[in-house]
C-alpha positions as CSV (number, residue, x, y, z in Angstrom):
1,M,0.3,-0.2,0.1
2,G,3.0,2.1,0.5
3,V,1.4,5.1,3.2
4,Q,1.3,4.5,6.9
5,M,-1.9,4.8,8.1
6,S,-3.5,3.7,11.4
7,S,-6.3,0.9,11.5
8,E,-8.8,3.9,12.1
9,E,-7.9,5.2,9.3
10,F,-8.2,2.2,7.4
11,A,-11.1,1.3,8.4
12,R,-12.6,4.9,7.4
13,G,-11.4,5.0,3.9
14,G,-11.9,4.0,0.6
15,E,-12.1,0.7,-0.5
16,P,-8.6,-0.2,-0.7
17,A,-6.8,-1.4,-4.1
18,A,-6.4,-4.6,-5.1
19,T,-3.1,-4.6,-4.4
20,A,-3.7,-4.5,-0.4
21,G,-4.4,-8.0,-0.7
22,P,-7.3,-9.9,0.3
23,A,-7.0,-10.3,4.1
24,L,-6.4,-6.5,4.2
25,R,-9.5,-6.1,1.5
26,A,-11.4,-8.8,3.8
27,L,-11.3,-6.6,6.9
28,W,-12.2,-3.4,5.1
29,F,-15.4,-5.5,4.0
30,D,-15.9,-6.3,8.0
31,A,-15.6,-3.2,8.7
32,R,-18.5,-2.1,6.9
33,G,-20.7,-4.8,8.2
34,E,-20.2,-7.2,4.8
35,W,-19.2,-10.2,6.1
36,E,-20.0,-12.6,3.1
37,Q,-17.7,-10.4,1.2
38,A,-14.9,-10.5,3.9
39,H,-15.0,-14.6,4.3
40,T,-15.1,-14.5,0.4
41,L,-11.8,-13.1,0.3
42,A,-10.1,-14.3,3.2
43,Q,-11.2,-17.9,2.3
44,A,-9.5,-17.4,-1.6
45,A,-6.6,-15.7,0.0
46,G,-4.8,-19.1,0.4
47,D,-2.1,-17.9,2.8
48,R,-1.6,-17.4,6.6
49,D,-2.5,-13.5,6.7
50,G,-6.1,-14.8,4.9
51,A,-5.9,-17.7,7.8
52,W,-5.9,-15.1,10.0
53,V,-8.6,-13.2,9.4
54,H,-10.8,-16.1,8.4
55,A,-10.1,-17.3,12.1
56,Y,-11.2,-14.1,13.2
57,L,-14.2,-14.0,11.0
58,H,-15.7,-17.4,12.4
59,R,-15.0,-16.2,16.0
60,K,-17.0,-13.0,15.2
61,E,-20.0,-15.2,14.2
62,G,-19.6,-17.6,16.8
63,D,-18.6,-20.6,15.9
64,E,-15.4,-20.9,17.6
65,M,-15.1,-24.6,16.6
66,N,-14.0,-23.6,12.9
67,A,-12.1,-20.0,14.0
68,G,-9.9,-22.4,16.1
69,Y,-9.1,-24.7,13.2
70,W,-8.5,-21.4,11.0
71,Y,-5.7,-19.8,13.9
72,A,-3.9,-22.7,13.4
73,R,-3.7,-23.0,10.1
74,A,-2.6,-19.4,10.3
75,G,0.1,-20.4,13.2
76,R,-1.5,-18.0,15.9
77,P,-2.9,-19.1,19.0
78,A,-7.0,-18.6,19.4
79,A,-7.8,-15.1,20.4
80,T,-9.7,-15.1,23.3
81,G,-9.8,-11.1,23.8
82,D,-12.9,-8.4,22.2
83,L,-12.9,-8.6,18.5
84,A,-12.4,-5.1,17.8
85,A,-9.3,-5.2,19.7
86,E,-8.3,-8.3,17.3
87,W,-9.4,-6.9,14.1
88,A,-7.6,-3.6,14.9
89,E,-4.2,-6.0,15.6
90,I,-4.8,-7.5,12.1
91,V,-4.8,-4.9,10.3
92,R,-1.6,-3.2,12.1
93,T,0.1,-6.3,11.6
94,L,-1.2,-6.4,7.9
95,L,-0.3,-2.7,7.2
96,R,2.8,-3.5,8.4
97,A,4.1,-6.0,6.2
98,A,2.3,-3.9,3.3
99,R,4.9,-1.0,3.8
């Protein structure tokens, strides 16, 4: 993406370019209440970032078992804290990686 921004700026901004990657784009759609579009992008990502977002999305919908599978695929411990805090952490991590 090339531009340093906060997770709050990311959430308020316009749709990220396709070059932002499917995991970040999925989180943008999730912030707008478009869970299905977010899920489709996360599932199609095929990498650890996508698996992390996929896990978050299933945890958000209350499917802890499925979320646990995707956290394992992402190589991350299953999250148990606040969903908004997890969303922001994932965005910050992916934005840092995109610089």
